[in-house]
N, C-alpha and C positions, 0 to 999 in steps of 0.2 A: 385607651382609643375611644371615641364616642361615634355613634351613628347619628347621621344626619340626611336631610332631603335638601337637593338643590334641585329649583326651579329656574329654568332657561326663560327668558324673556323673548318672544318674536321669533322663534326659530319654527322653519316648517309651516309657515303660515302663508298661504295664496303663493306658493312657489318661491317665497323669499328666505333667505339664511337656511339655506338646504343642510341640515344636519342628520345624517344616517345614525341610528340609535347605536348601530355596532361602533361606528367609529368614536362616537361620544362616551362610549363605554371604554373603548381603548385609549382615549386620550386623558379620562379620568384615572383608570388604572396605571397610566404613564407618570401619573403625580404620586403615585404610591399608595393610591386609597385602595380600601380591600373591599370584597364583596361587593363591587359594583353592579347594580342592575337597574334596568331602566323600565319605564312604564309608558306605553303608548308612544306616539313618534312626536309629541309635541315639548319634549325635552324635561323630563320629570326623571331624577336619578335618587336612588338611595345607594349610602355607601357608608364605610367606617374608614374614620380618619382622624389622626392626632391634629391640633390646630385649633384656631378659633373662626367662627363663621366668616365673616368679613376677608379674612386671609385665605381662606379656602375659595371662597367667591372670586376674589381676584386671581387666584392661581389658576382656575378652570377658565374664567375670561381670557387670561393670557393665552393658556395652552390650546383654546379653540381657534383663537385668531392666528398662532402660529400654525398649528397642525392644518387648518381648513380653510384660513382666511375669513372666518367668521365674526362677526362682532354681536355679541350677545350679552347682556346684562345678567348676571346670576344671582339668584338669593339663596343662600343655605341657611336651613333651619335646623336646630337641634332636635333629637327624637323626642326627647321631653315637651320640648316647646309646641312641636308639632303636635302631639298627643293632647296638650292645653288646650291648643288653638280649635282642634276639631271637637273636644268636649265643651266648649265655648260657643259653638254653633248654635244659635238662637233659634234654628227652624227644625220642623219635624224631620226624623231620622228618615222618613221614605221619599223625600223630596229630591233625592237623585240629581237628574239634570236640569231641575227646575231652580237648585240652589247654587249659586258661585260664591267662593271666596276670592276675593281681590287682596293679593298678598303685597302690601306695600313695604317699600324701602324705609320709609319714614313713617310717623303716625300721621295720619291723614286729617285734614280739618274739613269738613264738608262745606259747601257753600251751599247753605239751604236756599236761597233764592233758585239758584240754578236746578237744585233738585227738586224744588217743588214744579217746575216747568217741565221736566223731563221724566219724573215717574208718573207710570201708570196707575190707576186706581187699584189693580190688583196686585201690584208689586209693594215690597217691604224691604227697607234698608238698616241695617244696624251695623255700628263700629263697634269692635272688640279689640282693642289695642291697636295692631297694625294690620289688622284683617277688617275690610267691610264685607260684610255678607249680604247680600242680594237674594231676595228670593222672587222670581219672576216665573209665575204658573202658567203664564203664556207663552214662554220660550223666552231664553235669553238671546236670540237671534233677532226676535220682534222687539227688544226692548232699548227704547231711545235711552235710557239710563244707562243701561250695559255699555252702550257704544261711546257714550261721552263719560263715563265713569272717571276718567283721568282728570279733566277739566272740574268735574264734581268735587272731586277729592284734592284740591289745590294743586293739581299738576305734580303730584309725587308719583315717582316711577312705581310701577307696579306689574304684577302679572296675574291672571284669574284661572283658576282650575274648578271644575264642576265638583259637586259633593261627592259624586261617584270615584272620581278620581283621587279626593284627597282620602276618602276612604280605603283606596285601594294602596295607596302608597303607607297610610297607618298600618295596614295589614303587612305589605312589606317590611316595614320596621319593625313589626313584632316579630315577625319570622327570622330576620338578620339578627336581632337580640337574641332570641330563643337558639341560635344555631352557634352561638359564641360560647 
């Protein structure tokens, strides 16, 4: 059995695709997943299960549709891969909310022309594997690039988390693995 992170795309955003975290944990536990914990209300899970990432993601997507009538894309990442992605974050550890990781389902290919028209002088973007790292020191909410990242990344499916959330999920994984 391996530990995993599941990221749900587009739940509890602007009143759409509402998924109570207690219900999400219940649905995941109903799949036989163990030690299911959620973080924040934006669709972040840490759990242990046997299987492979894509199969686990499809199982949760189907269970959410069946139990709640909610259609949400799910990205599942193994604990070692999560730790490696966090270690590859190219920005200062204290950046917190100013750094976002855009987790892509496929490897992104940035449209450099579009990127150049959207990026603010204070912003920096780096791609590491399937993660696009954005440092937006003036705030991601003010970033034209953050709002259009899907177009810049070749329209690959993605979901974003700030560095504080990414770190919190890493800590939850460490705690879960230590409890086994």
